[in-house]
C-alpha positions as CSV (number, residue, x, y, z in Angstrom):
1,M,135.8,125.8,98.0
2,N,139.3,127.3,98.1
3,R,141.2,128.2,101.3
4,R,140.3,131.9,101.2
5,E,136.6,131.2,100.9
6,A,136.8,128.6,103.7
7,R,138.5,131.1,106.0
8,R,136.0,133.8,105.2
9,E,133.1,131.4,105.9
10,F,134.7,130.3,109.2
11,K,135.1,133.9,110.3
12,T,131.5,134.9,109.5
13,K,129.9,131.7,111.0
14,K,127.7,132.5,113.9
15,T,128.2,130.5,117.2
16,P,125.0,130.0,119.1
17,K,125.1,131.4,122.6
18,G,122.6,130.9,125.4
19,I,121.3,129.2,128.5
20,F,121.1,125.5,129.1
21,I,120.3,123.1,131.9
22,I,121.7,119.8,132.9
23,R,119.2,117.7,134.9
24,C,119.6,114.6,136.9
25,T,116.4,112.7,136.3
26,V,116.9,110.5,139.4
27,S,117.6,113.1,142.0
28,G,115.6,115.9,140.4
29,E,118.6,118.3,140.7
30,V,119.0,120.9,137.9
31,W,122.0,123.0,137.0
32,V,121.5,126.2,134.9
33,G,124.5,127.2,132.8
34,I,125.5,129.7,130.2
35,S,127.6,129.1,127.2
36,A,128.9,131.0,124.2
37,P,129.5,127.8,122.2
38,L,126.2,126.0,122.9
39,A,126.9,123.4,120.2
40,T,129.9,122.0,122.1
41,E,128.7,122.5,125.7
42,M,127.1,119.1,126.3
43,N,130.1,117.2,124.9
44,G,132.5,119.2,127.1
45,A,130.4,118.7,130.2
46,W,129.9,115.0,129.6
47,Y,133.7,114.6,128.9
48,Q,134.5,116.3,132.2
49,L,131.9,114.3,134.1
50,R,132.9,111.0,132.6
51,N,136.5,111.7,133.7
52,G,135.7,113.0,137.2
53,L,136.9,116.5,136.2
54,H,133.8,118.7,136.4
55,Q,134.3,121.8,138.6
56,N,130.7,121.6,140.0
57,K,131.3,119.0,142.8
58,R,127.5,118.4,143.4
59,M,126.9,117.6,139.8
60,Q,130.0,115.4,139.7
61,A,128.8,113.5,142.8
62,A,125.4,113.0,141.3
63,W,126.9,111.7,138.1
64,N,129.2,109.3,140.0
65,Q,126.2,108.1,142.0
66,Y,123.5,107.8,139.3
67,G,125.5,107.4,136.1
68,E,125.4,109.0,132.6
69,N,121.9,107.7,131.8
70,A,120.4,109.7,134.6
71,F,121.4,113.0,133.0
72,T,119.9,115.2,130.3
73,Y,121.0,118.4,128.6
74,E,118.5,121.0,127.2
75,V,119.0,124.4,125.6
76,L,116.5,126.8,127.2
77,E,117.3,130.0,125.3
78,T,119.5,131.2,122.6
79,F,120.7,134.8,122.1
80,D,120.9,137.1,119.2
81,D,124.1,136.7,117.3
82,E,124.3,140.5,117.0
83,L,124.5,141.1,120.7
84,S,127.7,143.0,121.4
85,P,130.4,141.3,123.5
86,L,130.2,144.2,126.0
87,L,126.5,143.5,126.6
88,L,126.7,139.7,126.4
89,K,128.1,139.2,130.0
90,D,125.3,141.3,131.5
91,H,122.7,139.6,129.3
92,F,124.0,136.2,130.3
93,A,123.7,137.1,134.0
94,Q,120.2,138.5,133.7
95,R,118.8,135.6,131.7
96,R,120.6,133.0,133.9
97,K,119.0,134.5,137.0
98,H,115.6,134.4,135.3
99,W,115.9,130.7,134.5
100,E,117.3,129.9,138.0
101,D,114.3,131.6,139.5
102,A,111.9,129.9,137.0
103,M,113.4,126.5,137.8
104,G,113.7,127.1,141.6
105,V,117.4,126.6,141.4
106,A,120.0,128.3,143.7
107,A,122.8,130.1,141.9
108,Q,125.4,127.7,140.7
109,S,128.1,129.6,138.9
110,E,130.4,126.6,138.5
111,T,128.2,125.4,135.6
112,S,128.9,128.2,133.2
113,R,131.5,128.8,130.5
114,S,131.4,132.0,128.6
């Protein structure tokens, strides 16, 4: 594959977007998050948590107390790649609210990256 083809393929590659949860299996706490790059979200969150840098202080405290083995990451929903950027923010908010209600979780905006 030449450079031009590689560049074109990169530009047209779809990046999965959606809703995920991080769960502490020991405490039962659940954090609902949104992400445009779902494929890299877990690695980013785990990096921040391992290094004590996560902006969600409750999640960081649970990680510090129970350790990495007590945490799971799960994608709950992915969104259509054709959703326009103007609609994406509202769609993220609506779907996140749906999942927070379904999981019985209070809103936790610190968990999202979009």
